[in-house]
C-alpha positions as CSV (number, residue, x, y, z in Angstrom):
1,G,44.1,-67.0,0.4
2,D,47.1,-64.7,-0.3
3,V,47.6,-63.5,-3.5
4,Y,51.0,-62.9,-3.2
5,K,51.9,-66.3,-3.4
6,R,50.2,-68.0,-6.1
7,Q,52.0,-67.7,-9.6
8,M,50.9,-64.3,-11.4
9,K,47.5,-64.9,-13.5
10,N,46.7,-63.1,-16.8
11,I,43.4,-61.0,-16.1
12,L,41.4,-58.9,-18.7
13,L,39.6,-55.9,-17.6
14,I,37.0,-55.2,-20.5
15,A,35.6,-51.4,-19.7
16,T,32.1,-50.8,-20.7
17,G,31.8,-47.1,-19.3
18,G,30.0,-46.2,-16.6
19,T,30.5,-43.5,-13.6
20,I,34.0,-45.3,-12.7
21,A,34.9,-44.1,-16.4
22,S,33.4,-40.7,-16.0
23,K,34.3,-37.2,-16.1
24,D,32.1,-34.1,-16.0
25,N,32.8,-32.2,-19.1
26,G,30.5,-29.1,-17.9
27,N,27.1,-31.2,-19.2
28,G,26.9,-33.3,-16.0
29,L,29.2,-37.1,-15.9
30,T,29.8,-38.8,-19.1
31,P,32.0,-42.1,-19.5
32,S,35.0,-40.4,-21.0
33,I,38.1,-42.3,-19.2
34,D,40.2,-45.0,-21.0
35,V,40.5,-48.2,-19.7
36,N,44.3,-47.8,-19.4
37,I,43.9,-44.5,-17.3
38,L,41.5,-46.8,-15.1
39,L,44.5,-49.2,-14.6
40,D,46.7,-46.3,-13.8
41,Y,44.8,-45.6,-10.5
42,I,45.5,-49.0,-9.2
43,P,49.1,-49.5,-9.8
44,V,49.3,-52.4,-6.9
45,I,47.9,-54.7,-8.9
46,R,50.3,-55.2,-11.2
47,Q,52.4,-56.9,-8.4
48,K,49.2,-59.5,-7.9
49,C,48.5,-60.4,-11.9
50,H,49.1,-59.2,-15.8
51,V,46.6,-57.2,-16.6
52,T,45.5,-55.9,-19.8
53,G,42.4,-53.6,-20.8
54,I,40.1,-53.4,-23.7
55,S,37.6,-50.6,-24.1
56,L,34.9,-52.7,-25.3
57,M,32.4,-49.4,-25.1
58,N,32.3,-45.9,-23.0
59,I,28.3,-45.7,-22.7
60,D,26.1,-44.6,-19.5
61,S,25.0,-48.4,-18.3
62,S,21.1,-46.8,-18.5
63,N,21.7,-47.2,-22.1
64,M,22.7,-50.8,-22.0
65,D,21.1,-53.0,-24.0
66,T,20.8,-56.7,-25.1
67,S,23.2,-55.9,-28.1
68,H,25.6,-54.1,-25.7
69,I,25.5,-57.3,-23.4
70,S,26.0,-59.8,-26.4
71,S,29.2,-57.9,-27.1
72,I,30.6,-58.6,-23.7
73,S,29.8,-62.3,-23.8
74,E,31.4,-62.2,-27.4
75,C,34.5,-60.2,-26.0
76,I,34.7,-62.8,-23.2
77,M,34.4,-65.6,-25.8
78,N,37.3,-64.2,-28.1
79,N,39.6,-63.6,-25.3
80,Y,38.7,-66.6,-23.4
81,N,41.8,-69.2,-23.8
82,D,44.1,-66.2,-23.2
83,Y,43.0,-65.2,-19.7
84,D,42.6,-66.8,-16.2
85,G,39.6,-64.1,-15.4
86,F,38.0,-61.5,-16.4
87,V,36.8,-57.8,-15.1
88,I,34.0,-56.1,-16.2
89,T,33.6,-52.4,-15.3
90,H,29.8,-51.2,-15.5
91,G,27.5,-48.4,-14.6
92,T,25.9,-49.5,-11.2
93,D,22.4,-48.9,-12.5
94,T,22.1,-51.7,-14.9
95,C,25.2,-53.6,-13.6
96,A,22.6,-56.4,-11.7
97,Y,21.0,-56.7,-15.1
98,T,24.0,-57.6,-17.1
99,A,25.5,-60.0,-14.1
100,A,22.3,-62.1,-14.7
101,A,22.4,-62.0,-18.3
102,L,25.9,-63.1,-18.5
103,S,25.0,-65.7,-16.2
104,Y,22.8,-67.5,-18.9
105,Q,24.8,-66.5,-22.1
106,L,28.2,-67.6,-20.8
107,I,27.9,-71.3,-20.7
108,N,30.3,-74.0,-19.4
109,L,32.1,-71.0,-17.8
110,S,35.3,-72.0,-15.5
111,K,36.7,-69.2,-14.9
112,P,36.0,-65.8,-12.7
113,V,34.1,-63.2,-14.4
114,I,33.6,-60.2,-11.9
115,L,31.4,-56.8,-12.7
116,T,32.0,-53.7,-11.0
117,G,31.6,-50.1,-10.9
118,S,31.6,-47.5,-8.6
119,Q,29.1,-44.6,-7.3
120,L,31.7,-42.1,-7.8
121,P,34.4,-41.3,-10.7
122,I,37.7,-43.0,-10.3
123,D,39.3,-39.6,-10.3
124,V,37.8,-37.9,-7.9
125,E,38.8,-37.3,-4.1
126,K,37.3,-40.1,-1.7
127,T,36.1,-42.2,-4.5
128,D,35.0,-45.7,-4.0
129,A,36.4,-46.8,-7.3
130,V,39.7,-47.8,-6.4
131,M,39.0,-50.1,-3.6
132,N,35.9,-51.6,-5.9
133,L,38.6,-52.2,-8.8
134,T,41.2,-53.2,-6.9
135,N,39.0,-56.0,-4.8
136,A,37.6,-57.1,-8.6
137,F,41.0,-57.7,-9.5
138,I,41.8,-59.5,-5.9
139,Y,38.7,-61.9,-6.7
140,S,39.5,-62.2,-10.2
141,C,42.7,-63.9,-9.0
142,E,40.8,-66.5,-7.0
143,D,40.1,-70.0,-8.4
144,I,36.4,-69.7,-8.4
145,S,34.2,-69.6,-11.4
146,G,31.2,-68.4,-12.6
147,V,29.5,-64.4,-12.8
148,F,30.0,-62.5,-9.7
149,L,29.7,-58.2,-8.9
150,A,32.3,-56.9,-6.8
151,F,31.1,-54.0,-4.5
152,S,32.6,-52.7,-1.6
153,E,34.6,-55.3,-0.1
154,K,31.7,-57.7,-1.0
155,L,31.3,-60.6,-3.9
156,I,27.7,-61.4,-4.8
157,K,26.7,-64.3,-7.0
158,G,25.8,-62.6,-10.5
159,T,22.0,-63.8,-10.2
160,C,21.3,-62.4,-6.8
161,A,22.6,-59.3,-6.9
162,K,20.7,-55.9,-6.5
163,K,21.4,-51.8,-6.4
164,I,19.4,-51.1,-3.4
165,K,21.0,-47.4,-2.7
166,T,21.3,-44.8,-5.2
167,K,24.1,-42.6,-3.6
168,S,25.7,-45.0,-0.5
169,F,29.0,-47.3,-1.5
170,D,27.2,-50.3,-0.4
171,A,24.7,-49.8,-2.9
172,F,24.3,-53.7,-3.7
173,E,23.0,-56.3,-1.7
174,S,22.9,-60.0,-2.4
175,I,19.1,-60.9,-2.3
176,N,18.3,-64.4,-0.7
177,F,21.4,-65.5,-0.9
178,P,24.3,-65.2,1.6
179,Y,27.7,-63.1,0.4
180,I,29.9,-65.3,-1.6
181,A,32.8,-63.7,-0.1
182,T,34.3,-60.6,1.6
183,I,37.7,-58.8,1.5
184,R,39.4,-57.7,4.7
185,N,43.0,-56.6,4.6
186,N,43.6,-58.2,1.1
187,I,42.5,-61.5,1.8
188,V,39.7,-62.9,0.5
189,E,37.2,-64.7,3.3
190,Y,34.8,-67.5,1.6
191,N,31.4,-67.7,3.3
192,I,32.2,-71.5,3.3
193,N,28.4,-72.8,3.4
194,T,27.7,-71.0,0.1
195,F,30.4,-71.6,-2.3
196,E,31.0,-75.0,-3.8
197,N,32.8,-74.6,-6.8
198,I,31.3,-76.9,-9.2
199,M,33.4,-77.3,-12.3
200,T,31.4,-77.8,-15.2
201,S,31.6,-80.5,-17.6
202,G,30.0,-80.9,-21.1
203,N,31.1,-78.9,-24.4
204,G,33.7,-76.6,-22.8
205,F,33.2,-72.9,-22.7
206,H,30.5,-71.6,-25.4
207,I,28.2,-68.4,-25.3
208,K,24.5,-68.4,-26.4
209,T,23.6,-64.8,-26.6
210,D,19.9,-64.4,-28.2
211,M,17.6,-62.7,-25.9
212,C,14.0,-62.3,-26.6
213,T,12.9,-58.6,-25.6
214,D,9.4,-58.9,-26.5
215,I,8.3,-59.0,-22.6
216,A,6.8,-56.8,-20.2
217,V,7.1,-56.3,-16.2
218,I,3.9,-55.3,-14.8
219,T,3.7,-54.3,-11.0
220,L,0.1,-54.8,-9.3
221,F,-1.6,-52.3,-7.3
222,P,-5.0,-51.9,-5.7
223,G,-7.6,-50.8,-8.0
224,M,-5.7,-51.2,-11.0
225,N,-7.5,-51.9,-14.7
226,Y,-6.5,-55.2,-16.0
227,N,-7.3,-54.4,-19.5
228,I,-3.6,-53.8,-20.1
229,F,-2.8,-57.6,-20.2
230,D,-5.2,-58.3,-23.0
231,Y,-3.2,-55.7,-24.8
232,L,0.0,-57.4,-23.7
233,N,-1.7,-60.6,-25.2
234,S,-0.8,-59.2,-28.5
235,S,2.2,-57.8,-28.0
236,C,4.2,-59.9,-25.6
237,R,6.1,-63.5,-25.3
238,G,6.4,-63.4,-21.8
239,V,4.7,-61.2,-18.8
240,I,6.3,-61.0,-15.2
241,I,3.6,-59.9,-12.8
242,E,4.8,-58.3,-9.5
243,G,2.1,-59.6,-7.1
244,F,1.9,-58.8,-3.4
245,G,3.6,-60.2,-0.4
246,I,3.8,-64.1,-0.6
247,G,2.5,-64.4,-4.1
248,G,-1.1,-62.5,-3.3
249,M,-3.2,-61.8,-6.6
250,P,-6.5,-60.4,-6.8
251,D,-9.3,-63.2,-7.8
252,N,-10.6,-61.6,-10.8
253,I,-6.8,-61.2,-12.4
254,T,-7.4,-64.9,-12.8
255,E,-9.1,-65.1,-16.0
256,Y,-6.9,-62.4,-17.5
257,I,-3.9,-64.7,-16.7
258,H,-5.6,-67.8,-18.3
259,R,-6.3,-65.9,-21.4
260,L,-2.2,-65.0,-21.9
261,T,-1.3,-68.6,-20.8
262,T,-4.1,-70.1,-23.6
263,N,-2.4,-67.9,-25.9
264,G,0.9,-69.3,-25.4
265,I,2.4,-66.4,-23.4
266,C,4.7,-67.3,-20.4
267,V,3.4,-65.6,-17.3
268,V,5.8,-65.3,-14.5
269,I,4.4,-64.3,-11.3
270,T,7.0,-62.9,-8.3
271,T,6.1,-60.3,-5.5
272,Q,7.0,-56.9,-4.5
273,C,9.1,-57.8,-1.6
274,L,12.3,-57.9,-1.8
275,Y,13.2,-60.9,0.6
276,E,11.8,-64.1,1.2
277,G,10.0,-65.2,-2.3
278,V,6.9,-66.6,-3.1
279,N,4.8,-69.3,-2.0
280,W,1.3,-70.1,-3.9
281,E,0.4,-73.0,-1.2
282,I,-0.4,-70.5,1.3
283,Y,-3.6,-68.7,-0.2
284,E,-6.3,-70.1,-2.6
285,V,-5.6,-67.8,-5.3
286,G,-2.1,-69.0,-5.3
287,R,-3.4,-72.4,-5.8
288,N,-5.4,-71.5,-8.5
289,L,-2.6,-70.0,-10.2
290,T,-0.7,-73.3,-10.2
291,K,-3.4,-74.8,-12.2
292,Q,-2.9,-72.1,-14.9
293,N,0.6,-73.1,-16.1
294,V,2.3,-69.9,-14.6
295,I,6.0,-69.9,-13.9
296,N,6.8,-69.8,-10.1
297,G,9.3,-66.3,-9.8
298,K,10.4,-67.9,-6.2
299,S,12.9,-65.9,-4.4
300,M,14.7,-64.5,-7.4
301,T,15.3,-60.9,-8.0
302,I,13.1,-59.3,-10.9
303,E,16.4,-58.3,-12.5
304,N,17.3,-62.1,-12.6
305,L,13.8,-62.7,-13.4
306,T,14.0,-60.3,-16.8
307,M,17.0,-61.8,-17.9
308,K,16.4,-65.3,-17.4
309,L,13.1,-65.2,-19.1
310,M,14.4,-63.0,-22.0
311,W,16.8,-65.7,-22.5
312,S,14.8,-68.8,-22.0
313,L,12.3,-67.3,-24.5
314,A,14.8,-67.2,-27.3
315,H,16.0,-70.8,-26.8
316,Y,13.0,-72.5,-25.7
317,K,9.7,-73.0,-27.7
318,N,7.1,-74.0,-25.5
319,I,5.7,-73.1,-22.5
320,T,6.7,-76.4,-20.5
321,D,10.3,-76.0,-21.5
322,V,10.8,-72.3,-20.3
323,K,8.9,-73.2,-17.1
324,N,11.4,-75.7,-16.3
325,F,14.0,-73.5,-17.2
326,M,12.8,-70.7,-15.2
327,E,12.1,-72.5,-11.8
328,K,15.3,-74.4,-11.8
329,E,18.3,-73.3,-9.9
330,L,21.1,-72.4,-12.1
């Protein structure tokens, strides 16, 4: 709809650093631009909403860890009642991980939380930062709820975003799920089939930020030495295995997986393919896996799976509960 006709909303911009806020001080790009300077680049936004900015941190997103993500959640909680929506500027490299993590940490969220960033700093000529930040604010004024990533005119569900290009402006793709919306001429056009705005009931908004970092992600390859799994047996609470194709696993890996699951370690099987997910019914080796109490990664991105596993291991004690949560659509 047209953003100009509605009552002005209060939006909080939470800046965390990233390329969008970077300057080259002679040693390569470093995040150094204050949140209020970011806002100076998009004056048109003040006609659409009341904006306040917080500089929460100023880091390269490669340095983003679970404590940083938790502080973003806490910042949203501390300001939740004062704002109608939230925009988070974030480096693109780990933005999809943070979007997924926030999707689990922010419980009963009934407002929009929009992450964005850019491939070029905001003060560079021909930057994509101004468009991305402007669009993030437009989306944050919509009557939607949930965690999303706004990039290159598209709005992507937070658990489905993936960075697939290192330099181009259309760096993010929505994996195995349609875009939520697109902005054309400052108008939001929803992809009507995908978006049902479910207002959550229950205890009202709260956060659960604990994450278990004792997990490993292992990519299979032909000729691999599986002894690594016996090492993980003593050092991990969860293991994500990226198998082949539709979930293909070598026959001789089954005993290693069996040792992990008998030891109470949560094993998630996913695929190295980006699209269409795993299906264990097709091959014998897949059917053998279902007997092992392993978790089906379905068509979730690796970013989503890692954050979801870290969150669920911190909040559920036994394999069955973790499995139920992992395999359930959010």
